[in-house]
C-alpha positions in Angstrom: 44.7 -59.3 -77.2 48.2 -60.3 -78.8 50.8 -60.2 -77.0 52.0 -56.3 -78.2 48.8 -55.2 -77.7 49.2 -56.2 -74.4 52.5 -54.6 -73.7 51.4 -51.5 -76.3 48.0 -50.5 -73.5 50.3 -52.1 -70.3 53.2 -48.7 -72.0 50.4 -46.4 -72.1 48.4 -46.6 -69.1 52.2 -46.4 -67.4 52.5 -43.4 -69.2 49.3 -41.7 -68.7 49.7 -42.4 -64.6 53.6 -40.8 -64.7 51.9 -38.2 -67.2 49.8 -37.5 -63.6 52.1 -37.7 -61.4 54.2 -34.7 -63.2 50.9 -32.9 -64.2 50.4 -33.4 -59.7 53.9 -31.9 -59.5 53.6 -29.2 -61.7 50.6 -27.6 -60.2 52.6 -28.1 -56.7 55.2 -25.8 -58.0 53.4 -23.8 -59.1 51.1 -23.7 -55.9 54.4 -22.8 -54.0 55.7 -20.5 -56.4 52.4 -18.3 -55.9 52.6 -18.7 -52.0 57.2 -17.9 -52.4 56.0 -14.6 -54.1 53.4 -13.7 -50.9 55.6 -14.5 -48.8 58.5 -12.8 -50.8 56.3 -9.4 -50.7 55.6 -9.0 -47.1 58.4 -9.8 -46.1 60.7 -7.6 -48.0 59.1 -5.0 -47.5 62.2 -2.0 -47.9 62.1 -3.0 -51.5 61.0 -0.8 -53.8 57.0 -1.4 -55.4 58.4 -1.1 -59.3 61.3 -3.8 -58.1 58.3 -5.8 -56.2 55.6 -5.3 -59.4 58.5 -6.9 -61.7 59.5 -9.5 -59.5 55.5 -10.5 -59.6 55.2 -9.3 -63.4 58.4 -12.4 -64.2 56.6 -14.4 -61.7 53.6 -15.1 -62.8 55.0 -15.1 -66.4 57.1 -18.2 -64.6 53.3 -20.0 -63.0 51.7 -19.0 -66.7 54.3 -21.3 -68.3 54.7 -24.6 -65.5 50.8 -24.2 -65.8 49.5 -24.3 -69.4 52.4 -27.4 -70.1 50.8 -29.8 -67.7 47.4 -31.3 -69.1 44.3 -28.7 -68.0 46.4 -26.1 -68.7 47.3 -27.3 -71.7 42.9 -27.5 -72.9 42.4 -24.4 -70.9 45.0 -22.4 -73.4 43.3 -24.2 -76.6 39.7 -23.0 -75.2 41.2 -20.0 -75.3 42.4 -19.5 -78.6 39.3 -21.2 -80.3 37.6 -18.7 -78.1 40.0 -15.4 -80.2 39.5 -17.1 -83.6 35.2 -17.4 -82.5 35.5 -13.9 -81.5 37.4 -12.7 -84.7 34.6 -14.3 -86.6 31.7 -12.3 -85.2 29.8 -9.2 -87.4 29.5 -6.5 -84.4 27.4 -4.3 -85.6 28.2 -0.4 -86.9 28.7 2.7 -84.8 25.1 3.7 -86.1 23.5 0.5 -86.1 24.6 0.2 -82.3 23.5 4.1 -81.0 20.5 3.3 -83.2 19.5 0.0 -80.6 20.3 2.0 -77.2 18.7 4.3 -78.6 15.0 2.3 -79.6 16.0 0.2 -75.7 16.3 3.4 -74.0 12.6 4.6 -75.4 11.5 1.2 -74.5 12.7 0.9 -71.3 11.0 4.6 -70.6 7.6 3.7 -71.8 7.5 0.7 -70.4 8.0 2.7 -66.5 5.5 5.2 -67.6 3.0 2.6 -68.2 3.7 0.3 -65.2 3.7 4.4 -63.1 0.2 4.6 -64.6 -0.6 0.9 -63.1 0.9 1.8 -60.0 -1.3 4.8 -59.8 -4.9 2.5 -60.9 -4.2 0.4 -58.4 -3.3 2.2 -55.5 -5.9 4.9 -56.2 -8.7 1.9 -56.4 -6.9 0.8 -53.2 -7.7 3.7 -51.1 -11.4 4.0 -52.4 -11.9 0.6 -51.6 -10.7 1.7 -48.5 -12.6 4.9 -48.0 -8.7 6.1 -47.8 -8.8 7.9 -50.5 -9.7 11.2 -51.2 
């Protein structure tokens, strides 16, 4: 390795370590904000519910903004964007196809229930006949 390559690798390692430490601080801040919100929610009982809800909405938005700025939060955000794109690409069935499929499933459940009831009745009759307890 040349001297320049060693410096780049060392600099990159230091940057990753700093990023990991900064991520831990961000997650600690997220945790402290949420705990602070819970404590404030129970401490300030005289505040109207509408203001509490507004405060929670603001707090959750701030917490999400901080969390998305971490490595894990960023990868999760990218995952959700990819998942949303994938859902948009899916070809969803029409209403008619959905109703027909539901009707077929419902009919098959009824048919299988009747078959299982018939098998159960036959087995019950056979066991009663073999044991002599049946009529």
